[in-house]
mmCIF file as gemmi writes it, N, C-alpha and C atoms, coordinates in Angstrom:
data_model
loop_
_atom_site.group_PDB
_atom_site.id
_atom_site.type_symbol
_atom_site.label_atom_id
_atom_site.label_alt_id
_atom_site.label_comp_id
_atom_site.label_asym_id
_atom_site.label_entity_id
_atom_site.label_seq_id
_atom_site.pdbx_PDB_ins_code
_atom_site.Cartn_x
_atom_site.Cartn_y
_atom_site.Cartn_z
_atom_site.occupancy
_atom_site.B_iso_or_equiv
_atom_site.pdbx_formal_charge
_atom_site.auth_seq_id
_atom_site.auth_asym_id
_atom_site.pdbx_PDB_model_num
ATOM 1 N N . MET Axp A 1 ? 0.84 -1.179 0 1 0 ? 1 A 1
ATOM 2 C CA . MET Axp A 1 ? 0 0 0 1 0 ? 1 A 1
ATOM 3 C C . MET Axp A 1 ? 0.881 1.238 0 1 0 ? 1 A 1
ATOM 4 N N . LYS Axp A 2 ? 0.533 2.167 -0.825 1 0 ? 2 A 1
ATOM 5 C CA . LYS Axp A 2 ? 1.323 3.386 -0.948 1 0 ? 2 A 1
ATOM 6 C C . LYS Axp A 2 ? 0.882 4.479 0.021 1 0 ? 2 A 1
ATOM 7 N N . ASN Axp A 3 ? -0.415 4.541 0.325 1 0 ? 3 A 1
ATOM 8 C CA . ASN Axp A 3 ? -0.925 5.633 1.142 1 0 ? 3 A 1
ATOM 9 C C . ASN Axp A 3 ? -0.784 5.301 2.625 1 0 ? 3 A 1
ATOM 10 N N . PRO Axp A 4 ? 0.071 6.035 3.355 1 0 ? 4 A 1
ATOM 11 C CA . PRO Axp A 4 ? 0.263 5.734 4.775 1 0 ? 4 A 1
ATOM 12 C C . PRO Axp A 4 ? -0.963 6.052 5.626 1 0 ? 4 A 1
ATOM 13 N N . ASN Axp A 5 ? -1.824 6.956 5.159 1 0 ? 5 A 1
ATOM 14 C CA . ASN Axp A 5 ? -3.02 7.278 5.931 1 0 ? 5 A 1
ATOM 15 C C . ASN Axp A 5 ? -3.994 6.098 5.95 1 0 ? 5 A 1
ATOM 16 N N . ILE Axp A 6 ? -4.122 5.39 4.839 1 0 ? 6 A 1
ATOM 17 C CA . ILE Axp A 6 ? -4.974 4.193 4.805 1 0 ? 6 A 1
ATOM 18 C C . ILE Axp A 6 ? -4.375 3.109 5.694 1 0 ? 6 A 1
ATOM 19 N N . CYS Axp A 7 ? -3.051 2.957 5.659 1 0 ? 7 A 1
ATOM 20 C CA . CYS Axp A 7 ? -2.398 1.973 6.53 1 0 ? 7 A 1
ATOM 21 C C . CYS Axp A 7 ? -2.622 2.312 7.998 1 0 ? 7 A 1
ATOM 22 N N . ARG Axp A 8 ? -2.623 3.6 8.322 1 0 ? 8 A 1
ATOM 23 C CA . ARG Axp A 8 ? -2.86 4.022 9.709 1 0 ? 8 A 1
ATOM 24 C C . ARG Axp A 8 ? -4.284 3.665 10.141 1 0 ? 8 A 1
ATOM 25 N N . TYR Axp A 9 ? -5.265 3.873 9.258 1 0 ? 9 A 1
ATOM 26 C CA . TYR Axp A 9 ? -6.65 3.514 9.589 1 0 ? 9 A 1
ATOM 27 C C . TYR Axp A 9 ? -6.799 2.003 9.765 1 0 ? 9 A 1
ATOM 28 N N . ILE Axp A 10 ? -6.163 1.224 8.895 1 0 ? 10 A 1
ATOM 29 C CA . ILE Axp A 10 ? -6.216 -0.23 9.021 1 0 ? 10 A 1
ATOM 30 C C . ILE Axp A 10 ? -5.602 -0.66 10.351 1 0 ? 10 A 1
ATOM 31 N N . MET Axp A 11 ? -4.47 -0.044 10.723 1 0 ? 11 A 1
ATOM 32 C CA . MET Axp A 11 ? -3.829 -0.363 11.989 1 0 ? 11 A 1
ATOM 33 C C . MET Axp A 11 ? -4.757 -0.076 13.161 1 0 ? 11 A 1
ATOM 34 N N . PHE Axp A 12 ? -5.401 1.103 13.166 1 0 ? 12 A 1
ATOM 35 C CA . PHE Axp A 12 ? -6.312 1.451 14.261 1 0 ? 12 A 1
ATOM 36 C C . PHE Axp A 12 ? -7.488 0.488 14.345 1 0 ? 12 A 1
ATOM 37 N N . ILE Axp A 13 ? -8.053 0.117 13.202 1 0 ? 13 A 1
ATOM 38 C CA . ILE Axp A 13 ? -9.194 -0.803 13.19 1 0 ? 13 A 1
ATOM 39 C C . ILE Axp A 13 ? -8.786 -2.163 13.737 1 0 ? 13 A 1
ATOM 40 N N . LEU Axp A 14 ? -7.626 -2.674 13.317 1 0 ? 14 A 1
ATOM 41 C CA . LEU Axp A 14 ? -7.178 -3.974 13.808 1 0 ? 14 A 1
ATOM 42 C C . LEU Axp A 14 ? -6.856 -3.95 15.297 1 0 ? 14 A 1
ATOM 43 N N . ILE Axp A 15 ? -6.287 -2.861 15.784 1 0 ? 15 A 1
ATOM 44 C CA . ILE Axp A 15 ? -6.018 -2.753 17.222 1 0 ? 15 A 1
ATOM 45 C C . ILE Axp A 15 ? -7.324 -2.768 18.006 1 0 ? 15 A 1
ATOM 46 N N . ILE Axp A 16 ? -8.313 -2.027 17.548 1 0 ? 16 A 1
ATOM 47 C CA . ILE Axp A 16 ? -9.6 -1.989 18.239 1 0 ? 16 A 1
ATOM 48 C C . ILE Axp A 16 ? -10.269 -3.354 18.215 1 0 ? 16 A 1
ATOM 49 N N . ILE Axp A 17 ? -10.221 -4.045 17.063 1 0 ? 17 A 1
ATOM 50 C CA . ILE Axp A 17 ? -10.818 -5.384 16.978 1 0 ? 17 A 1
ATOM 51 C C . ILE Axp A 17 ? -10.115 -6.343 17.937 1 0 ? 17 A 1
ATOM 52 N N . GLY Axp A 18 ? -8.801 -6.306 17.971 1 0 ? 18 A 1
ATOM 53 C CA . GLY Axp A 18 ? -8.055 -7.173 18.879 1 0 ? 18 A 1
ATOM 54 C C . GLY Axp A 18 ? -8.37 -6.9 20.339 1 0 ? 18 A 1
ATOM 55 N N . LEU Axp A 19 ? -8.455 -5.629 20.703 1 0 ? 19 A 1
ATOM 56 C CA . LEU Axp A 19 ? -8.779 -5.281 22.088 1 0 ? 19 A 1
ATOM 57 C C . LEU Axp A 19 ? -10.21 -5.671 22.442 1 0 ? 19 A 1
ATOM 58 N N . LEU Axp A 20 ? -11.128 -5.534 21.489 1 0 ? 20 A 1
ATOM 59 C CA . LEU Axp A 20 ? -12.505 -5.969 21.743 1 0 ? 20 A 1
ATOM 60 C C . LEU Axp A 20 ? -12.577 -7.481 21.952 1 0 ? 20 A 1
ATOM 61 N N . ILE Axp A 21 ? -11.875 -8.237 21.132 1 0 ? 21 A 1
ATOM 62 C CA . ILE Axp A 21 ? -11.864 -9.695 21.284 1 0 ? 21 A 1
ATOM 63 C C . ILE Axp A 21 ? -11.273 -10.085 22.64 1 0 ? 21 A 1
ATOM 64 N N . ALA Axp A 22 ? -10.154 -9.466 23.004 1 0 ? 22 A 1
ATOM 65 C CA . ALA Axp A 22 ? -9.528 -9.78 24.289 1 0 ? 22 A 1
ATOM 66 C C . ALA Axp A 22 ? -10.425 -9.348 25.452 1 0 ? 22 A 1
ATOM 67 N N . GLY Axp A 23 ? -11.043 -8.19 25.349 1 0 ? 23 A 1
ATOM 68 C CA . GLY Axp A 23 ? -11.917 -7.711 26.425 1 0 ? 23 A 1
ATOM 69 C C . GLY Axp A 23 ? -13.158 -8.56 26.599 1 0 ? 23 A 1
ATOM 70 N N . ILE Axp A 24 ? -13.801 -8.905 25.493 1 0 ? 24 A 1
ATOM 71 C CA . ILE Axp A 24 ? -15.004 -9.743 25.575 1 0 ? 24 A 1
ATOM 72 C C . ILE Axp A 24 ? -14.641 -11.117 26.13 1 0 ? 24 A 1
ATOM 73 N N . SER Axp A 25 ? -13.508 -11.658 25.711 1 0 ? 25 A 1
ATOM 74 C CA . SER Axp A 25 ? -13.057 -12.944 26.232 1 0 ? 25 A 1
ATOM 75 C C . SER Axp A 25 ? -12.811 -12.872 27.735 1 0 ? 25 A 1
ATOM 76 N N . GLY Axp A 26 ? -12.203 -11.786 28.189 1 0 ? 26 A 1
ATOM 77 C CA . GLY Axp A 26 ? -11.949 -11.616 29.62 1 0 ? 26 A 1
ATOM 78 C C . GLY Axp A 26 ? -13.228 -11.491 30.427 1 0 ? 26 A 1
ATOM 79 N N . VAL Axp A 27 ? -14.233 -10.83 29.861 1 0 ? 27 A 1
ATOM 80 C CA . VAL Axp A 27 ? -15.506 -10.664 30.559 1 0 ? 27 A 1
ATOM 81 C C . VAL Axp A 27 ? -16.27 -11.989 30.621 1 0 ? 27 A 1
ATOM 82 N N . ILE Axp A 28 ? -16.268 -12.718 29.524 1 0 ? 28 A 1
ATOM 83 C CA . ILE Axp A 28 ? -17.056 -13.962 29.468 1 0 ? 28 A 1
ATOM 84 C C . ILE Axp A 28 ? -16.392 -15.079 30.267 1 0 ? 28 A 1
ATOM 85 N N . TRP Axp A 29 ? -15.099 -15.32 30.034 1 0 ? 29 A 1
ATOM 86 C CA . TRP Axp A 29 ? -14.447 -16.463 30.664 1 0 ? 29 A 1
ATOM 87 C C . TRP Axp A 29 ? -13.53 -16.096 31.814 1 0 ? 29 A 1
ATOM 88 N N . GLY Axp A 30 ? -13.337 -14.839 32.088 1 0 ? 30 A 1
ATOM 89 C CA . GLY Axp A 30 ? -12.448 -14.422 33.172 1 0 ? 30 A 1
ATOM 90 C C . GLY Axp A 30 ? -10.991 -14.476 32.729 1 0 ? 30 A 1
ATOM 91 N N . ILE Axp A 31 ? -10.125 -14.127 33.676 1 0 ? 31 A 1
ATOM 92 C CA . ILE Axp A 31 ? -8.706 -14.077 33.33 1 0 ? 31 A 1
ATOM 93 C C . ILE Axp A 31 ? -7.907 -15.222 33.944 1 0 ? 31 A 1
ATOM 94 N N . GLU Axp A 32 ? -8.524 -16.045 34.733 1 0 ? 32 A 1
ATOM 95 C CA . GLU Axp A 32 ? -7.862 -17.208 35.322 1 0 ? 32 A 1
ATOM 96 C C . GLU Axp A 32 ? -8.563 -18.46 34.893 1 0 ? 32 A 1
ATOM 97 N N . PRO Axp A 33 ? -8.047 -19.361 34.17 1 0 ? 33 A 1
ATOM 98 C CA . PRO Axp A 33 ? -6.841 -19.324 33.344 1 0 ? 33 A 1
ATOM 99 C C . PRO Axp A 33 ? -7.057 -18.472 32.099 1 0 ? 33 A 1
ATOM 100 N N . VAL Axp A 34 ? -5.972 -18.119 31.475 1 0 ? 34 A 1
ATOM 101 C CA . VAL Axp A 34 ? -6.039 -17.243 30.302 1 0 ? 34 A 1
ATOM 102 C C . VAL Axp A 34 ? -6.697 -17.99 29.141 1 0 ? 34 A 1
ATOM 103 N N . SER Axp A 35 ? -7.704 -17.367 28.568 1 0 ? 35 A 1
ATOM 104 C CA . SER Axp A 35 ? -8.439 -17.954 27.456 1 0 ? 35 A 1
ATOM 105 C C . SER Axp A 35 ? -7.632 -17.836 26.16 1 0 ? 35 A 1
ATOM 106 N N . PRO Axp A 36 ? -7.714 -18.846 25.282 1 0 ? 36 A 1
ATOM 107 C CA . PRO Axp A 36 ? -7.025 -18.738 23.986 1 0 ? 36 A 1
ATOM 108 C C . PRO Axp A 36 ? -7.55 -17.564 23.143 1 0 ? 36 A 1
ATOM 109 N N . LEU Axp A 37 ? -8.822 -17.22 23.318 1 0 ? 37 A 1
ATOM 110 C CA . LEU Axp A 37 ? -9.386 -16.088 22.585 1 0 ? 37 A 1
ATOM 111 C C . LEU Axp A 37 ? -8.77 -14.772 23.072 1 0 ? 37 A 1
ATOM 112 N N . PHE Axp A 38 ? -8.468 -14.699 24.367 1 0 ? 38 A 1
ATOM 113 C CA . PHE Axp A 38 ? -7.808 -13.519 24.914 1 0 ? 38 A 1
ATOM 114 C C . PHE Axp A 38 ? -6.415 -13.36 24.298 1 0 ? 38 A 1
ATOM 115 N N . VAL Axp A 39 ? -5.694 -14.472 24.202 1 0 ? 39 A 1
ATOM 116 C CA . VAL Axp A 39 ? -4.351 -14.448 23.61 1 0 ? 39 A 1
ATOM 117 C C . VAL Axp A 39 ? -4.442 -14.06 22.133 1 0 ? 39 A 1
ATOM 118 N N . ALA Axp A 40 ? -5.438 -14.594 21.422 1 0 ? 40 A 1
ATOM 119 C CA . ALA Axp A 40 ? -5.609 -14.256 20.004 1 0 ? 40 A 1
ATOM 120 C C . ALA Axp A 40 ? -5.884 -12.763 19.828 1 0 ? 40 A 1
ATOM 121 N N . GLY Axp A 41 ? -6.732 -12.191 20.667 1 0 ? 41 A 1
ATOM 122 C CA . GLY Axp A 41 ? -7.015 -10.759 20.592 1 0 ? 41 A 1
ATOM 123 C C . GLY Axp A 41 ? -5.782 -9.918 20.864 1 0 ? 41 A 1
ATOM 124 N N . ALA Axp A 42 ? -4.994 -10.329 21.852 1 0 ? 42 A 1
ATOM 125 C CA . ALA Axp A 42 ? -3.763 -9.603 22.163 1 0 ? 42 A 1
ATOM 126 C C . ALA Axp A 42 ? -2.779 -9.694 21.003 1 0 ? 42 A 1
ATOM 127 N N . LEU Axp A 43 ? -2.677 -10.868 20.383 1 0 ? 43 A 1
ATOM 128 C CA . LEU Axp A 43 ? -1.765 -11.03 19.245 1 0 ? 43 A 1
ATOM 129 C C . LEU Axp A 43 ? -2.213 -10.223 18.037 1 0 ? 43 A 1
ATOM 130 N N . ILE Axp A 44 ? -3.522 -10.112 17.829 1 0 ? 44 A 1
ATOM 131 C CA . ILE Axp A 44 ? -4.028 -9.272 16.734 1 0 ? 44 A 1
ATOM 132 C C . ILE Axp A 44 ? -3.631 -7.815 16.962 1 0 ? 44 A 1
ATOM 133 N N . SER Axp A 45 ? -3.765 -7.342 18.2 1 0 ? 45 A 1
ATOM 134 C CA . SER Axp A 45 ? -3.408 -5.953 18.509 1 0 ? 45 A 1
ATOM 135 C C . SER Axp A 45 ? -1.918 -5.709 18.344 1 0 ? 45 A 1
ATOM 136 N N . ILE Axp A 46 ? -1.103 -6.635 18.814 1 0 ? 46 A 1
ATOM 137 C CA . ILE Axp A 46 ? 0.347 -6.487 18.682 1 0 ? 46 A 1
ATOM 138 C C . ILE Axp A 46 ? 0.757 -6.563 17.208 1 0 ? 46 A 1
ATOM 139 N N . GLY Axp A 47 ? 0.139 -7.481 16.47 1 0 ? 47 A 1
ATOM 140 C CA . GLY Axp A 47 ? 0.423 -7.582 15.037 1 0 ? 47 A 1
ATOM 141 C C . GLY Axp A 47 ? 0.039 -6.32 14.284 1 0 ? 47 A 1
ATOM 142 N N . ALA Axp A 48 ? -1.076 -5.703 14.682 1 0 ? 48 A 1
ATOM 143 C CA . ALA Axp A 48 ? -1.505 -4.458 14.046 1 0 ? 48 A 1
ATOM 144 C C . ALA Axp A 48 ? -0.509 -3.332 14.315 1 0 ? 48 A 1
ATOM 145 N N . LEU Axp A 49 ? 0.03 -3.296 15.519 1 0 ? 49 A 1
ATOM 146 C CA . LEU Axp A 49 ? 1.022 -2.275 15.844 1 0 ? 49 A 1
ATOM 147 C C . LEU Axp A 49 ? 2.29 -2.484 15.019 1 0 ? 49 A 1
ATOM 148 N N . ILE Axp A 50 ? 2.721 -3.721 14.858 1 0 ? 50 A 1
ATOM 149 C CA . ILE Axp A 50 ? 3.886 -4.019 14.03 1 0 ? 50 A 1
ATOM 150 C C . ILE Axp A 50 ? 3.608 -3.65 12.568 1 0 ? 50 A 1
ATOM 151 N N . PHE Axp A 51 ? 2.388 -3.96 12.091 1 0 ? 51 A 1
ATOM 152 C CA . PHE Axp A 51 ? 1.988 -3.569 10.736 1 0 ? 51 A 1
ATOM 153 C C . PHE Axp A 51 ? 2.097 -2.052 10.567 1 0 ? 51 A 1
ATOM 154 N N . GLY Axp A 52 ? 1.648 -1.29 11.569 1 0 ? 52 A 1
ATOM 155 C CA . GLY Axp A 52 ? 1.715 0.157 11.502 1 0 ? 52 A 1
ATOM 156 C C . GLY Axp A 52 ? 3.143 0.672 11.457 1 0 ? 52 A 1
ATOM 157 N N . ILE Axp A 53 ? 4.007 0.081 12.268 1 0 ? 53 A 1
ATOM 158 C CA . ILE Axp A 53 ? 5.407 0.506 12.29 1 0 ? 53 A 1
ATOM 159 C C . ILE Axp A 53 ? 6.064 0.254 10.94 1 0 ? 53 A 1
ATOM 160 N N . ILE Axp A 54 ? 5.721 -0.85 10.306 1 0 ? 54 A 1
ATOM 161 C CA . ILE Axp A 54 ? 6.323 -1.199 9.015 1 0 ? 54 A 1
ATOM 162 C C . ILE Axp A 54 ? 5.736 -0.374 7.866 1 0 ? 54 A 1
ATOM 163 N N . SER Axp A 55 ? 4.422 -0.119 7.887 1 0 ? 55 A 1
ATOM 164 C CA . SER Axp A 55 ? 3.765 0.428 6.696 1 0 ? 55 A 1
ATOM 165 C C . SER Axp A 55 ? 3.448 1.921 6.73 1 0 ? 55 A 1
ATOM 166 N N . VAL Axp A 56 ? 3.434 2.553 7.882 1 0 ? 56 A 1
ATOM 167 C CA . VAL Axp A 56 ? 3.102 3.986 7.935 1 0 ? 56 A 1
ATOM 168 C C . VAL Axp A 56 ? 4.396 4.77 7.724 1 0 ? 56 A 1
ATOM 169 N N . ARG Axp A 57 ? 4.74 4.895 6.45 1 0 ? 57 A 1
ATOM 170 C CA . ARG Axp A 57 ? 5.969 5.574 6.058 1 0 ? 57 A 1
ATOM 171 C C . ARG Axp A 57 ? 5.698 6.537 4.905 1 0 ? 57 A 1
ATOM 172 N N . CYS Axp A 58 ? 6.548 7.5 4.765 1 0 ? 58 A 1
ATOM 173 C CA . CYS Axp A 58 ? 6.44 8.462 3.668 1 0 ? 58 A 1
ATOM 174 C C . CYS Axp A 58 ? 6.714 7.742 2.352 1 0 ? 58 A 1
ATOM 175 N N . PRO Axp A 59 ? 5.85 7.936 1.341 1 0 ? 59 A 1
ATOM 176 C CA . PRO Axp A 59 ? 6.09 7.293 0.053 1 0 ? 59 A 1
ATOM 177 C C . PRO Axp A 59 ? 7.339 7.829 -0.669 1 0 ? 59 A 1
ATOM 178 N N . SER Axp A 60 ? 7.784 9.027 -0.318 1 0 ? 60 A 1
ATOM 179 C CA . SER Axp A 60 ? 8.945 9.62 -1.005 1 0 ? 60 A 1
ATOM 180 C C . SER Axp A 60 ? 10.267 9.246 -0.337 1 0 ? 60 A 1
ATOM 181 N N . CYS Axp A 61 ? 10.397 9.534 0.954 1 0 ? 61 A 1
ATOM 182 C CA . CYS Axp A 61 ? 11.683 9.313 1.631 1 0 ? 61 A 1
ATOM 183 C C . CYS Axp A 61 ? 11.705 8.024 2.455 1 0 ? 61 A 1
ATOM 184 N N . HIS Axp A 62 ? 10.565 7.37 2.611 1 0 ? 62 A 1
ATOM 185 C CA . HIS Axp A 62 ? 10.428 6.09 3.319 1 0 ? 62 A 1
ATOM 186 C C . HIS Axp A 62 ? 10.785 6.168 4.799 1 0 ? 62 A 1
ATOM 187 N N . ARG Axp A 63 ? 10.677 7.346 5.39 1 0 ? 63 A 1
ATOM 188 C CA . ARG Axp A 63 ? 10.899 7.474 6.83 1 0 ? 63 A 1
ATOM 189 C C . ARG Axp A 63 ? 9.584 7.32 7.559 1 0 ? 63 A 1
ATOM 190 N N . GLN Axp A 64 ? 9.667 6.909 8.795 1 0 ? 64 A 1
ATOM 191 C CA . GLN Axp A 64 ? 8.494 6.628 9.627 1 0 ? 64 A 1
ATOM 192 C C . GLN Axp A 64 ? 7.689 7.907 9.88 1 0 ? 64 A 1
ATOM 193 N N . LEU Axp A 65 ? 6.362 7.803 9.701 1 0 ? 65 A 1
ATOM 194 C CA . LEU Axp A 65 ? 5.461 8.897 10.031 1 0 ? 65 A 1
ATOM 195 C C . LEU Axp A 65 ? 4.848 8.615 11.396 1 0 ? 65 A 1
ATOM 196 N N . HIS Axp A 66 ? 4.185 9.605 11.962 1 0 ? 66 A 1
ATOM 197 C CA . HIS Axp A 66 ? 3.567 9.45 13.277 1 0 ? 66 A 1
ATOM 198 C C . HIS Axp A 66 ? 2.459 8.406 13.215 1 0 ? 66 A 1
ATOM 199 N N . LEU Axp A 67 ? 2.403 7.544 14.23 1 0 ? 67 A 1
ATOM 200 C CA . LEU Axp A 67 ? 1.342 6.546 14.307 1 0 ? 67 A 1
ATOM 201 C C . LEU Axp A 67 ? 0.127 7.075 15.046 1 0 ? 67 A 1
ATOM 202 N N . LYS Axp A 68 ? 0.328 8.08 15.877 1 0 ? 68 A 1
ATOM 203 C CA . LYS Axp A 68 ? -0.784 8.57 16.689 1 0 ? 68 A 1
ATOM 204 C C . LYS Axp A 68 ? -1.665 9.512 15.889 1 0 ? 68 A 1
ATOM 205 N N . GLY Axp A 69 ? -2.885 9.64 16.328 1 0 ? 69 A 1
ATOM 206 C CA . GLY Axp A 69 ? -3.812 10.569 15.721 1 0 ? 69 A 1
ATOM 207 C C . GLY Axp A 69 ? -4.537 10.006 14.525 1 0 ? 69 A 1
ATOM 208 N N . ILE Axp A 70 ? -5.787 10.367 14.406 1 0 ? 70 A 1
ATOM 209 C CA . ILE Axp A 70 ? -6.605 9.896 13.3 1 0 ? 70 A 1
ATOM 210 C C . ILE Axp A 70 ? -6.543 10.88 12.137 1 0 ? 70 A 1
ATOM 211 N N . GLN Axp A 71 ? -6.231 12.123 12.411 1 0 ? 71 A 1
ATOM 212 C CA . GLN Axp A 71 ? -6.168 13.124 11.346 1 0 ? 71 A 1
ATOM 213 C C . GLN Axp A 71 ? -4.969 12.821 10.446 1 0 ? 71 A 1
ATOM 214 N N . PRO Axp A 72 ? -5.198 12.663 9.151 1 0 ? 72 A 1
ATOM 215 C CA . PRO Axp A 72 ? -4.106 12.261 8.255 1 0 ? 72 A 1
ATOM 216 C C . PRO Axp A 72 ? -3.062 13.355 8.069 1 0 ? 72 A 1
ATOM 217 N N . ASP Axp A 73 ? -1.836 12.911 7.804 1 0 ? 73 A 1
ATOM 218 C CA . ASP Axp A 73 ? -0.754 13.847 7.496 1 0 ? 73 A 1
ATOM 219 C C . ASP Axp A 73 ? -0.928 14.357 6.072 1 0 ? 73 A 1
ATOM 220 N N . GLU Axp A 74 ? -0.698 15.652 5.876 1 0 ? 74 A 1
ATOM 221 C CA . GLU Axp A 74 ? -0.752 16.217 4.527 1 0 ? 74 A 1
ATOM 222 C C . GLU Axp A 74 ? 0.632 16.292 3.915 1 0 ? 74 A 1
ATOM 223 N N . TYR Axp A 75 ? 1.627 16.553 4.746 1 0 ? 75 A 1
ATOM 224 C CA . TYR Axp A 75 ? 2.995 16.671 4.273 1 0 ? 75 A 1
ATOM 225 C C . TYR Axp A 75 ? 3.91 15.872 5.199 1 0 ? 75 A 1
ATOM 226 N N . CYS Axp A 76 ? 4.951 15.308 4.632 1 0 ? 76 A 1
ATOM 227 C CA . CYS Axp A 76 ? 5.927 14.564 5.418 1 0 ? 76 A 1
ATOM 228 C C . CYS Axp A 76 ? 6.725 15.544 6.274 1 0 ? 76 A 1
ATOM 229 N N . PRO Axp A 77 ? 6.856 15.281 7.577 1 0 ? 77 A 1
ATOM 230 C CA . PRO Axp A 77 ? 7.639 16.198 8.415 1 0 ? 77 A 1
ATOM 231 C C . PRO Axp A 77 ? 9.143 16.12 8.145 1 0 ? 77 A 1
ATOM 232 N N . HIS Axp A 78 ? 9.601 15.094 7.431 1 0 ? 78 A 1
ATOM 233 C CA . HIS Axp A 78 ? 11.022 14.905 7.187 1 0 ? 78 A 1
ATOM 234 C C . HIS Axp A 78 ? 11.459 15.519 5.854 1 0 ? 78 A 1
ATOM 235 N N . CYS Axp A 79 ? 10.73 15.199 4.767 1 0 ? 79 A 1
ATOM 236 C CA . CYS Axp A 79 ? 11.159 15.7 3.444 1 0 ? 79 A 1
ATOM 237 C C . CYS Axp A 79 ? 10.246 16.799 2.899 1 0 ? 79 A 1
ATOM 238 N N . GLY Axp A 80 ? 9.062 16.988 3.486 1 0 ? 80 A 1
ATOM 239 C CA . GLY Axp A 80 ? 8.158 18.042 3.052 1 0 ? 80 A 1
ATOM 240 C C . GLY Axp A 80 ? 7.292 17.705 1.853 1 0 ? 80 A 1
ATOM 241 N N . GLU Axp A 81 ? 7.381 16.479 1.332 1 0 ? 81 A 1
ATOM 242 C CA . GLU Axp A 81 ? 6.572 16.071 0.181 1 0 ? 81 A 1
ATOM 243 C C . GLU Axp A 81 ? 5.111 15.888 0.595 1 0 ? 81 A 1
ATOM 244 N N . LYS Axp A 82 ? 4.217 16.155 -0.338 1 0 ? 82 A 1
ATOM 245 C CA . LYS Axp A 82 ? 2.78 15.985 -0.085 1 0 ? 82 A 1
ATOM 246 C C . LYS Axp A 82 ? 2.444 14.498 -0.052 1 0 ? 82 A 1
ATOM 247 N N . ILE Axp A 83 ? 1.682 14.091 0.968 1 0 ? 83 A 1
ATOM 248 C CA . ILE Axp A 83 ? 1.251 12.702 1.107 1 0 ? 83 A 1
ATOM 249 C C . ILE Axp A 83 ? -0.162 12.61 0.558 1 0 ? 83 A 1
ATOM 250 N N . GLU Axp A 84 ? -0.368 11.683 -0.358 1 0 ? 84 A 1
ATOM 251 C CA . GLU Axp A 84 ? -1.667 11.552 -1.034 1 0 ? 84 A 1
ATOM 252 C C . GLU Axp A 84 ? -2.748 11.115 -0.094 1 0 ? 84 A 1
């Protein structure tokens, strides 16, 4: 994917889905012993964060952009190029 803003939205959605799965699992089955669904939700969230670190980059200079915030970046803070 070329657009880092779309990758950022995908990352946020996957993190929320993972946290919802882990939270619902914790509410339904408790935390003692740890439910496999809880572990799956946590792994989805961690995987989404890794996806964000790898893919939310400037298309021009390939440097890491900010992961926080939902408002998309218009210009790269490193090279100044416009981000689509």
